[in-house]
SEDO-347565 format. One line per 4 residues: number of its first residue (from 0); their letters; for each residue x, y, z of N, C-alpha, C. Coordinates in steps of 0.05 Angstrom, whole numbers, plus 5000, padded with zeros to 4 digits. Layout:
N
NUM = a = X/Y/Z/X/Y/Z/X/Y/Z; ...;
END
This chain:
380
0 = mkka = 4364/8798/5054/4337/8810/5056/4329/8815/5085; 4317/8837/5090/4310/8844/5117/4287/8826/5126; 4287/8819/5152/4266/8801/5162/4238/8813/5159; 4219/8796/5154/4192/8806/5152/4182/8816/5179;
4 = ilim = 4168/8838/5178/4158/8850/5203/4139/8831/5218; 4125/8815/5202/4105/8797/5215/4118/8777/5233; 4144/8771/5231/4157/8751/5247/4179/8763/5265; 4175/8788/5272/4196/8802/5288/4199/8789/5315;
8 = tmlt = 4224/8787/5324/4230/8778/5351/4224/8800/5371; 4211/8793/5392/4203/8814/5411/4226/8823/5428; 4230/8849/5430/4250/8860/5448/4237/8865/5475; 4252/8873/5495/4241/8881/5520/4222/8904/5517;
12 = vlts = 4198/8902/5529/4178/8922/5526/4188/8948/5539; 4186/8970/5523/4196/8996/5532/4173/9014/5538; 4178/9034/5556/4157/9052/5564/4151/9072/5543; 4127/9084/5544/4119/9105/5526/4101/9124/5540;
16 = ctvp = 4091/9144/5526/4074/9164/5539/4045/9157/5536; 4029/9169/5553/4001/9163/5552/3987/9179/5530; 3966/9169/5519/3951/9182/5498/3922/9179/5503; 3905/9196/5490/3877/9195/5496/3862/9171/5485;
20 = naap = 3875/9157/5465/3862/9134/5452/3866/9109/5469; 3849/9088/5464/3854/9063/5476/3880/9051/5466; 3895/9039/5484/3921/9028/5476/3928/9004/5493; 3946/8987/5484/3954/8964/5500/3967/8974/5526;
24 = esit = 3965/8957/5546/3975/8965/5573/4004/8973/5572; 4020/8960/5553/4049/8965/5552/4055/8994/5544; 4036/9007/5531/4041/9035/5522/4035/9054/5545; 4017/9047/5563/4007/9067/5582/4016/9062/5611;
28 = eelp = 4030/9040/5617/4035/9034/5645/4055/9052/5658; 4074/9063/5643/4093/9082/5655/4095/9107/5638; 4100/9130/5650/4098/9155/5636/4123/9173/5639; 4147/9164/5630/4170/9180/5633/4173/9203/5613;
32 = ytce = 4158/9201/5591/4159/9221/5570/4131/9232/5565; 4129/9255/5553/4104/9268/5548/4097/9267/5519; 4071/9265/5513/4061/9269/5486/4059/9299/5481; 4062/9306/5455/4059/9334/5447/4030/9338/5438;
36 = sstd = 4016/9357/5450/3989/9363/5441/3991/9386/5421; 3969/9393/5409/3970/9414/5389/3944/9429/5387; 3946/9455/5383/3922/9471/5377/3920/9476/5347; 3939/9465/5332/3938/9468/5303/3920/9447/5291;
40 = vktg = 3895/9453/5287/3876/9433/5278/3866/9440/5250; 3864/9421/5233/3853/9426/5206/3824/9436/5209; 3817/9454/5191/3790/9464/5191/3774/9449/5170; 3748/9448/5173/3731/9434/5154/3727/9406/5161;
44 = ensy = 3721/9389/5140/3713/9362/5144/3735/9345/5157; 3760/9351/5151/3782/9335/5160/3797/9346/5183; 3783/9361/5201/3796/9372/5224/3809/9349/5240; 3834/9354/5248/3850/9333/5261/3871/9345/5279;
48 = vpln = 3874/9334/5303/3896/9342/5321/3918/9322/5317; 3941/9330/5307/3963/9311/5302/3973/9299/5328; 3980/9274/5327/3990/9258/5350/4020/9255/5346; 4036/9267/5364/4065/9264/5362/4076/9261/5391;
52 = ysyi = 4100/9250/5392/4113/9244/5418/4139/9259/5421; 4144/9268/5445/4169/9282/5451/4193/9263/5451; 4188/9238/5457/4209/9217/5455/4199/9195/5436; 4213/9192/5414/4204/9173/5393/4216/9146/5398;
56 = kgmw = 4198/9126/5397/4205/9098/5395/4192/9088/5370; 4207/9088/5348/4194/9085/5322/4202/9060/5307; 4188/9056/5285/4194/9034/5267/4186/9041/5238; 4204/9035/5219/4197/9039/5191/4181/9015/5181;
60 = lpyt = 4160/9021/5165/4144/9001/5151/4148/9005/5121; 4169/8992/5110/4177/8997/5082/4160/8983/5061; 4160/8993/5037/4144/8982/5015/4155/8954/5007; 4180/8948/5014/4191/8922/5007/4177/8899/5021;
64 = hfse = 4161/8904/5041/4145/8883/5055/4116/8883/5046; 4108/8902/5029/4079/8904/5022/4069/8879/5007; 4087/8866/4993/4078/8842/4978/4069/8820/4998; 4078/8821/5023/4071/8801/5042/4043/8805/5054;
68 = ymqg = 4035/8830/5058/4010/8834/5071/3990/8853/5057; 3998/8862/5033/3979/8880/5018/3973/8868/4990; 3993/8861/4976/3989/8852/4948/3972/8827/4947; 3950/8828/4932/3932/8805/4929/3914/8800/4952;
72 = ksed = 3914/8818/4972/3898/8813/4996/3872/8829/4995; 3852/8818/5006/3826/8832/5008/3829/8853/5029; 3808/8870/5031/3809/8892/5051/3810/8880/5079; 3794/8859/5085/3794/8847/5111/3821/8834/5117;
76 = eyrn = 3832/8820/5097/3858/8808/5101/3880/8829/5107; 3879/8850/5092/3899/8872/5096/3895/8884/5124; 3871/8890/5131/3866/8902/5157/3875/8884/5180; 3869/8859/5178/3877/8840/5199/3908/8838/5201;
80 = avry = 3921/8839/5177/3951/8838/5177/3962/8863/5190; 3951/8887/5183/3961/8912/5194/3955/8913/5224; 3932/8903/5232/3926/8903/5261/3946/8885/5276; 3953/8862/5264/3972/8844/5277/4000/8858/5279;
84 = ilnn = 4009/8871/5257/4034/8885/5257/4035/8907/5279; 4014/8923/5279/4013/8946/5297/4011/8937/5326; 3995/8916/5331/3994/8906/5359/4021/8896/5368; 4036/8883/5350/4063/8874/5357/4081/8897/5364;
88 = vaer = 4081/8917/5347/4099/8940/5352/4091/8955/5377; 4064/8957/5382/4055/8971/5406/4064/8956/5431; 4063/8930/5430/4072/8914/5453/4101/8917/5458; 4116/8925/5438/4145/8930/5441/4150/8959/5451;
92 = gint = 4129/8974/5454/4133/9002/5463/4136/9022/5441; 4133/9013/5416/4135/9031/5393/4112/9051/5393; 4118/9077/5391/4097/9097/5390/4094/9112/5364; 4112/9106/5345/4112/9121/5319/4119/9101/5297;
96 = vyfh = 4104/9102/5275/4112/9086/5251/4114/9104/5227; 4131/9096/5209/4137/9111/5184/4128/9093/5161; 4105/9100/5149/4092/9082/5129/4099/9092/5101; 4109/9074/5085/4121/9081/5059/4099/9086/5038;
100 = vhpn = 4089/9110/5037/4066/9117/5020/4074/9125/4991; 4099/9133/4987/4108/9143/4961/4137/9135/4955; 4141/9109/4950/4168/9099/4947/4181/9102/4920; 4165/9100/4899/4176/9099/4871/4159/9115/4852;
104 = gday = 4154/9140/4857/4137/9156/4840/4108/9146/4839; 4101/9131/4859/4074/9118/4860/4060/9126/4886; 4037/9114/4891/4022/9121/4915/4009/9097/4927; 4014/9093/4953/3999/9073/4968/3978/9087/4985;
108 = yfsn = 3963/9103/4971/3940/9117/4982/3924/9126/4958; 3900/9138/4962/3884/9147/4939/3894/9175/4931; 3910/9175/4909/3923/9200/4900/3911/9210/4874; 3910/9236/4871/3902/9248/4846/3927/9256/4830;
112 = ifpk = 3951/9251/4840/3975/9260/4827/3992/9236/4816; 3993/9214/4831/4011/9192/4824/3995/9166/4820; 4005/9148/4803/3992/9122/4799/3995/9105/4824; 3977/9086/4827/3978/9069/4851/4002/9050/4849;
116 = gkcm = 4013/9043/4872/4036/9025/4873/4028/8997/4864; 4047/8982/4854/4041/8955/4843/4031/8935/4863; 4037/8940/4889/4026/8922/4910/3998/8929/4918; 3988/8952/4909/3962/8962/4917/3941/8951/4897;
120 = tgdy = 3935/8925/4900/3918/8911/4881/3888/8911/4888; 3881/8918/4913/3853/8919/4921/3841/8946/4915; 3815/8949/4921/3801/8974/4916/3798/8990/4942; 3813/8982/4963/3812/8996/4989/3837/9015/4991;
124 = dpla = 3836/9033/5010/3857/9052/5015/3875/9042/5037; 3899/9033/5031/3916/9021/5052/3925/9041/5073; 3930/9066/5065/3938/9087/5085/3916/9093/5104; 3891/9096/5094/3868/9102/5111/3864/9081/5132;
128 = ills = 3867/9055/5124/3863/9033/5142/3885/9033/5163; 3910/9036/5154/3932/9037/5174/3930/9059/5193; 3921/9083/5184/3918/9106/5202/3897/9100/5223; 3875/9088/5215/3853/9082/5234/3863/9062/5255;
132 = eahd = 3876/9041/5246/3885/9021/5265/3908/9031/5283; 3926/9047/5272/3948/9058/5288/3938/9078/5309; 3921/9096/5301/3911/9116/5319/3894/9104/5342; 3880/9082/5336/3865/9068/5357/3884/9058/5378;
136 = lgis = 3909/9053/5371/3929/9043/5390/3946/9065/5402; 3940/9090/5394/3957/9112/5403/3984/9114/5390; 3986/9103/5365/4011/9104/5350/4010/9127/5330; 4030/9143/5330/4033/9165/5311/4042/9154/5284;
140 = vqaw = 4033/9166/5262/4040/9156/5235/4051/9179/5218; 4075/9176/5209/4086/9195/5190/4087/9182/5162; 4079/9198/5142/4078/9188/5114/4106/9190/5102; 4117/9168/5094/4145/9166/5085/4146/9168/5054;
144 = lnpl = 4162/9188/5045/4165/9194/5017/4193/9190/5007; 4196/9181/4982/4222/9183/4968/4218/9205/4947; 4228/9229/4951/4220/9251/4933/4228/9248/4904; 4251/9237/4898/4261/9237/4870/4258/9210/4856;
148 = rcqt = 4258/9189/4870/4259/9162/4857/4232/9156/4845; 4232/9147/4820/4207/9140/4806/4209/9111/4796; 4191/9104/4777/4188/9076/4768/4212/9068/4751; 4215/9042/4748/4234/9032/4728/4224/9039/4700;
152 = ieem = 4242/9036/4681/4235/9041/4653/4212/9024/4644; 4212/8998/4652/4191/8980/4644/4165/8987/4658; 4166/8994/4684/4142/9001/4699/4129/9026/4688; 4146/9045/4680/4135/9071/4670/4119/9067/4644;
156 = qsip = 4126/9047/4628/4112/9042/4603/4083/9034/4607; 4077/9022/4630/4050/9013/4635/4033/9034/4649; 4044/9057/4656/4030/9078/4670/4014/9094/4650; 3989/9101/4657/3973/9118/4638/3987/9144/4632;
160 = dsfi = 3983/9153/4607/3996/9178/4598/3986/9203/4613; 3964/9200/4627/3953/9224/4641/3969/9233/4665; 3986/9216/4676/4002/9223/4699/4025/9241/4691; 4031/9261/4708/4050/9281/4701/4078/9270/4697;
164 = tkkw = 4087/9251/4713/4114/9241/4710/4116/9226/4684; 4095/9213/4675/4095/9199/4649/4098/9219/4627; 4083/9242/4629/4086/9263/4609/4114/9274/4608; 4126/9276/4631/4153/9288/4631/4174/9270/4618;
168 = tvqq = 4169/9244/4617/4189/9226/4604/4192/9231/4575; 4173/9245/4562/4176/9251/4534/4197/9272/4529; 4198/9293/4546/4218/9314/4543/4244/9307/4556; 4243/9292/4578/4266/9284/4594/4283/9308/4603;
172 = hfik = 4269/9328/4612/4283/9350/4626/4278/9348/4656; 4253/9346/4664/4246/9344/4692/4251/9316/4704; 4253/9296/4687/4257/9269/4696/4276/9255/4676; 4296/9240/4688/4316/9228/4671/4322/9199/4681;
176 = qvgd = 4335/9184/4663/4341/9156/4670/4368/9154/4683; 4369/9138/4704/4395/9130/4716/4393/9100/4718; 4410/9086/4703/4408/9057/4701/4381/9049/4689; 4366/9032/4703/4340/9023/4693/4317/9037/4706;
180 = rwyl = 4322/9060/4719/4301/9074/4734/4300/9104/4727; 4276/9115/4729/4272/9144/4725/4276/9159/4752; 4288/9182/4750/4291/9200/4774/4284/9228/4766; 4270/9242/4784/4265/9270/4780/4290/9286/4784;
184 = vpay = 4292/9309/4770/4315/9326/4771/4309/9350/4789; 4321/9352/4812/4313/9373/4832/4321/9401/4825; 4334/9405/4802/4342/9433/4794/4318/9450/4786; 4295/9438/4781/4273/9452/4770/4252/9459/4791;
188 = devr = 4241/9483/4788/4219/9492/4806/4195/9473/4803; 4190/9463/4779/4167/9446/4774/4170/9420/4790; 4194/9410/4792/4199/9385/4807/4195/9390/4837; 4206/9411/4846/4203/9418/4875/4173/9422/4882;
192 = qlic = 4158/9434/4863/4130/9437/4868/4115/9411/4869; 4123/9392/4851/4110/9366/4851/4115/9351/4878; 4140/9353/4888/4146/9341/4913/4129/9352/4935; 4126/9378/4935/4109/9392/4956/4080/9385/4952;
196 = dcad = 4071/9382/4927/4043/9375/4922/4037/9348/4933; 4057/9329/4932/4053/9303/4944/4048/9305/4974; 4065/9320/4988/4062/9324/5017/4036/9338/5023; 4029/9358/5007/4005/9374/5012/3980/9357/5008;
200 = ellt = 3980/9339/4988/3957/9321/4984/3953/9303/5008; 3975/9292/5018/3973/9274/5041/3963/9289/5066; 3974/9312/5071/3966/9327/5095/3938/9338/5093; 3928/9342/5069/3901/9352/5065/3880/9330/5068;
204 = kydi = 3886/9307/5056/3866/9286/5054/3867/9266/5077; 3889/9264/5091/3892/9243/5111/3900/9254/5139; 3892/9239/5159/3899/9247/5187/3927/9236/5194; 3947/9243/5177/3974/9235/5184/3985/9255/5204;
208 = dgih = 4007/9247/5216/4019/9264/5237/4045/9277/5228; 4053/9272/5204/4077/9285/5194/4086/9273/5167; 4107/9284/5157/4119/9276/5132/4148/9267/5137; 4157/9246/5124/4184/9235/5129/4197/9229/5102;
212 = iddy = 4222/9236/5100/4238/9228/5076/4263/9214/5085; 4274/9196/5068/4298/9183/5075/4322/9192/5058; 4341/9175/5053/4367/9184/5043/4370/9183/5012; 4349/9181/4997/4351/9182/4968/4350/9212/4959;
216 = fypt = 4370/9227/4967/4370/9256/4961/4378/9262/4932; 4398/9248/4922/4407/9252/4895/4413/9225/4882; 4405/9221/4858/4406/9194/4846/4434/9185/4837; 4452/9203/4833/4478/9196/4822/4499/9217/4827;
220 = tepe = 4524/9210/4826/4546/9230/4826/4556/9236/4798; 4546/9222/4778/4555/9226/4751/4547/9254/4741; 4566/9269/4730/4560/9297/4721/4540/9298/4698; 4538/9276/4682/4521/9277/4658/4492/9279/4666;
224 = fdse = 4484/9271/4690/4456/9270/4697/4443/9297/4694; 4456/9318/4703/4445/9345/4701/4464/9366/4691; 4481/9358/4672/4502/9376/4662/4490/9400/4648; 4468/9396/4633/4455/9418/4619/4444/9438/4639;
228 = efte = 4431/9428/4660/4420/9446/4680/4442/9461/4696; 4464/9447/4701/4486/9459/4715/4498/9482/4698; 4502/9477/4673/4513/9497/4655/4495/9522/4654; 4469/9517/4652/4450/9539/4650/4448/9555/4677;
232 = sgss = 4456/9542/4699/4454/9556/4724/4475/9577/4727; 4497/9575/4713/4519/9594/4715/4537/9589/4739; 4532/9567/4753/4549/9560/4777/4575/9548/4768; 4594/9549/4786/4621/9538/4779/4628/9513/4795;
236 = dlsq = 4612/9507/4815/4618/9484/4832/4594/9465/4831; 4597/9442/4817/4575/9424/4813/4565/9412/4839; 4583/9404/4857/4574/9392/4882/4558/9412/4899; 4568/9436/4901/4554/9456/4917/4527/9463/4904;
240 = wrrn = 4526/9465/4878/4501/9471/4864/4481/9449/4869; 4490/9424/4869/4471/9402/4875/4462/9403/4904; 4480/9409/4922/4472/9412/4950/4451/9434/4953; 4454/9455/4938/4434/9477/4939/4407/9468/4929;
244 = cvte = 4408/9451/4907/4383/9441/4896/4368/9423/4916; 4383/9406/4930/4371/9388/4950/4360/9405/4973; 4376/9424/4982/4367/9441/5004/4341/9455/4997; 4339/9464/4972/4315/9479/4964/4290/9461/4967;
248 = yvka = 4291/9436/4959/4267/9420/4962/4262/9411/4991; 4284/9407/5006/4280/9401/5035/4267/9425/5049; 4277/9449/5043/4265/9473/5055/4236/9476/5047; 4230/9471/5021/4203/9474/5011/4184/9453/5024;
252 = lnet = 4194/9429/5028/4178/9409/5041/4171/9417/5070; 4191/9427/5084/4187/9436/5111/4165/9458/5113; 4167/9477/5094/4147/9498/5093/4119/9488/5087; 4118/9468/5069/4092/9456/5063/4079/9442/5087;
256 = vkkh = 4096/9428/5102/4085/9415/5126/4076/9435/5146; 4091/9456/5151/4085/9475/5171/4061/9493/5163; 4055/9494/5137/4031/9508/5128/4006/9496/5140; 4007/9470/5145/3984/9456/5156/3983/9458/5187;
260 = gqry = 4003/9468/5199/4003/9470/5228/4031/9465/5239; 4040/9481/5258/4067/9479/5268/4073/9452/5282; 4052/9438/5292/4057/9413/5306/4058/9389/5288; 4052/9392/5262/4057/9370/5244/4087/9367/5240;
264 = kfsi = 4097/9343/5241/4126/9338/5241/4137/9333/5213; 4161/9343/5208/4176/9337/5184/4203/9325/5193; 4208/9300/5185/4232/9286/5194/4248/9276/5170; 4274/9275/5174/4292/9267/5152/4311/9245/5163;
268 = spqg = 4315/9224/5146/4332/9202/5154/4355/9199/5134; 4377/9214/5138/4400/9212/5121/4417/9188/5128; 4437/9183/5111/4457/9163/5118/4471/9171/5144; 4481/9151/5159/4495/9157/5183/4522/9170/5179;
272 = nivs = 4534/9164/5156/4561/9175/5149/4558/9204/5139; 4565/9223/5156/4561/9251/5150/4577/9260/5125; 4601/9250/5122/4617/9257/5099/4604/9247/5073; 4594/9222/5074/4580/9211/5050/4555/9227/5044;
276 = dydk = 4540/9235/5064/4516/9252/5060/4524/9277/5044; 4545/9290/5052/4553/9315/5040/4565/9312/5012; 4582/9291/5009/4597/9288/4984/4583/9271/4963; 4568/9251/4972/4555/9232/4953/4526/9237/4949;
280 = qyad = 4512/9245/4971/4483/9249/4969/4476/9279/4966; 4496/9296/4968/4493/9325/4966/4472/9335/4987; 4474/9323/5010/4456/9330/5032/4471/9345/5054; 4466/9371/5056/4480/9388/5075/4466/9387/5102;
284 = vklw = 4469/9365/5116/4454/9360/5140/4460/9380/5162; 4485/9389/5163/4493/9409/5183/4477/9435/5178; 4475/9443/5154/4460/9468/5147/4430/9464/5154; 4419/9441/5148/4391/9437/5153/4385/9438/5183;
288 = ckeg = 4403/9428/5199/4399/9430/5228/4403/9459/5238; 4423/9472/5228/4428/9500/5236/4405/9518/5230; 4393/9514/5206/4371/9531/5197/4343/9521/5206; 4342/9497/5218/4317/9487/5227/4298/9478/5204;
292 = ycdy = 4309/9465/5183/4293/9457/5160/4278/9431/5165; 4279/9420/5189/4263/9397/5196/4259/9397/5226; 4242/9379/5235/4237/9376/5264/4255/9355/5276; 4259/9333/5262/4275/9311/5271/4295/9303/5250;
296 = mipq = 4320/9297/5258/4339/9284/5241/4342/9256/5252; 4338/9236/5234/4339/9208/5242/4361/9194/5226; 4386/9199/5231/4408/9186/5215/4407/9156/5218; 4414/9143/5196/4414/9114/5195/4441/9104/5207;
300 = lyyg = 4441/9101/5233/4466/9092/5247/4467/9062/5247; 4469/9051/5222/4467/9022/5218/4495/9010/5221; 4508/9016/5243/4536/9007/5247/4539/8993/5274; 4557/8973/5274/4564/8960/5299/4584/8977/5314;
304 = fnns = 4591/8969/5338/4610/8983/5355/4638/8981/5343; 4643/8961/5327/4670/8956/5316/4672/8963/5287; 4653/8977/5276/4654/8985/5248/4679/9002/5243; 4693/8996/5221/4719/9009/5217/4717/9038/5207;
308 = vcpf = 4694/9045/5196/4691/9072/5185/4674/9089/5204; 4652/9079/5212/4633/9094/5229/4625/9077/5253; 4642/9073/5273/4634/9058/5297/4610/9072/5310; 4592/9056/5320/4566/9067/5329/4568/9090/5348;
312 = eptl = 4581/9087/5370/4579/9107/5391/4592/9134/5383; 4617/9134/5371/4628/9159/5362/4611/9173/5341; 4598/9157/5324/4581/9169/5303/4557/9181/5315; 4545/9168/5335/4522/9180/5349/4531/9207/5361;
316 = rqwe = 4554/9208/5373/4564/9233/5385/4567/9255/5365; 4576/9248/5341/4578/9268/5319/4551/9280/5313; 4531/9263/5311/4504/9273/5306/4493/9290/5329; 4500/9282/5353/4491/9298/5376/4503/9327/5374;
320 = sivs = 4528/9329/5365/4540/9355/5363/4528/9371/5340; 4518/9358/5319/4506/9372/5296/4480/9386/5305; 4464/9372/5320/4438/9383/5328/4440/9401/5353; 4462/9399/5367/4465/9415/5391/4462/9445/5386;
324 = gssv = 4445/9457/5402/4440/9486/5399/4420/9493/5377; 4410/9474/5363/4390/9479/5342/4362/9472/5351; 4343/9478/5334/4315/9471/5340/4308/9442/5332; 4327/9428/5320/4323/9402/5309/4330/9380/5330;
328 = slaa = 4312/9361/5333/4316/9339/5351/4330/9316/5337; 4341/9298/5352/4356/9275/5341/4343/9249/5351; 4339/9230/5332/4332/9203/5338/4351/9185/5323; 4358/9163/5334/4378/9145/5321/4364/9123/5305;
332 = glae = 4370/9121/5280/4361/9098/5264/4378/9074/5269; 4365/9051/5277/4380/9027/5285/4373/9004/5266; 4394/8988/5260/4392/8967/5239/4385/8940/5252; 4360/8937/5260/4352/8911/5272/4355/8888/5251;
336 = ykvg = 4353/8895/5226/4354/8874/5205/4382/8861/5203; 4402/8874/5215/4429/8863/5212/4435/8841/5233; 4419/8839/5253/4424/8820/5275/4426/8792/5264; 4447/8778/5270/4451/8750/5261/4463/8748/5234;
340 = ktdk = 4471/8770/5222/4482/8770/5195/4510/8781/5194; 4525/8773/5173/4552/8784/5168/4549/8812/5157; 4566/8830/5166/4566/8858/5156/4592/8861/5140; 4589/8857/5114/4613/8856/5097/4626/8883/5093;
344 = wage = 4611/8905/5100/4622/8932/5096/4634/8943/5122; 4635/8927/5143/4643/8938/5169/4673/8936/5174; 4688/8923/5156/4716/8918/5161/4721/8892/5177; 4745/8884/5179/4752/8858/5191/4742/8856/5220;
348 = ages = 4745/8877/5235/4738/8876/5263/4708/8875/5268; 4693/8887/5249/4664/8888/5253/4648/8869/5236; 4661/8854/5219/4646/8837/5200/4628/8817/5213; 4636/8805/5235/4620/8784/5249/4607/8794/5274;
352 = ewie = 4608/8820/5279/4598/8831/5304/4568/8826/5308; 4553/8828/5287/4524/8825/5289/4516/8796/5294; 4534/8777/5289/4529/8749/5294/4538/8742/5323; 4561/8753/5330/4573/8746/5356/4561/8760/5380;
356 = tpdi = 4547/8783/5375/4535/8798/5397/4505/8802/5390; 4489/8782/5395/4460/8784/5388/4445/8805/5403; 4456/8816/5425/4442/8836/5441/4451/8864/5432; 4462/8867/5409/4473/8892/5400/4452/8915/5399;
360 = ierq = 4428/8908/5390/4407/8929/5388/4399/8938/5416; 4396/8920/5435/4390/8928/5462/4411/8946/5474; 4436/8939/5468/4459/8956/5478/4458/8984/5465; 4452/8985/5439/4450/9011/5426/4427/9027/5436;
364 = iqiv = 4404/9014/5441/4381/9029/5452/4389/9041/5479; 4403/9026/5495/4411/9036/5522/4429/9060/5519; 4447/9060/5500/4465/9083/5496/4450/9107/5486; 4431/9102/5468/4415/9124/5458/4398/9136/5480;
368 = tess = 4386/9119/5497/4370/9128/5519/4386/9146/5538; 4411/9139/5542/4428/9155/5560/4441/9179/5547; 4436/9183/5520/4447/9205/5506/4428/9229/5506; 4435/9249/5490/4417/9272/5488/4396/9268/5466;
372 = asgy = 4397/9245/5452/4378/9240/5431/4349/9237/5442; 4330/9243/5425/4302/9242/5433/4288/9217/5421; 4303/9195/5421/4290/9170/5412/4306/9154/5392; 4294/9133/5382/4306/9116/5362/4284/9105/5344;
376 = vlyd = 4293/9095/5320/4275/9083/5301/4288/9058/5291; 4272/9036/5290/4283/9010/5282/4276/9004/5253; 4296/8993/5239/4291/8982/5212/4295/8952/5214; 4273/8937/5211/4274/8908/5214/4274/8894/5187;
END
């Protein structure tokens, strides 16, 4: 289990760019990088100038930790916990957080489309509070979505029938079961529209600074999942057809974000293994970079230097080459949660590396800083 964010070990404080909001001294004392300003401002009641950075020092805030500081907590308790978390990350030089607002077909915000997440037990809006606290510290916030993953079969039974995903479970065309969980089927225009509606709702109602998706691009490699849809498509190559389906919703999400203003960011965090992205997740990351279907690519480079399949530095170089010459920037996703643990997937040479070299994250940050990448994001 990944370490709780509330007990994170402090790394060396890193520099960041200056912002107009009040911020801890560690964020403003040195200015090697610039903040991106914007003239793309929402009109009406929710006019907002998005806050983004040209060099990202980020951290993911996943739903797997929500039970620690959200579930069963009062509004004041939640706000105090969020303030503590954000002050800690700000002191570490973090300037961007990715808050898990839509992890399982649910919502950790006030949504008109999706049911509230099971950890959202209070009557307050956790996203609104986090945005207020983060922006007061000069921290950018991207809303993190899992586009296709929905509730478990048991969880779906307790959701009111009024929600669209619950209605779709009756027909089982737009949404299907994989194991004990429901997943949306990206072959349908209706599904792609729902994904975009989620992003649009967030960008319209909240002062977020962008939209972020991670590596749950396709729920399975089994052909039975969408065999009917594949047959009806008239295509002859299942893998390529699936890649096209994923690309369509990625492209649509990017267009949805940019509809609200060119300076709102759309970022993607695929697996670090490019071959696995293409063959297992049906994620054509090279195409997305070439065509500019996102602003940032944040591959999960969760590998040690001695990993037998994807050693860290050569894999980083591969990603540098993918974004080279494109409009897409690169930030490295780093596995802080692995420090001090055995990595059973790394091969014999890399299995104990995260135990034997406790400074591995600092070393990786240094390599990223010296590379062409525009930052890094930590998963703790």
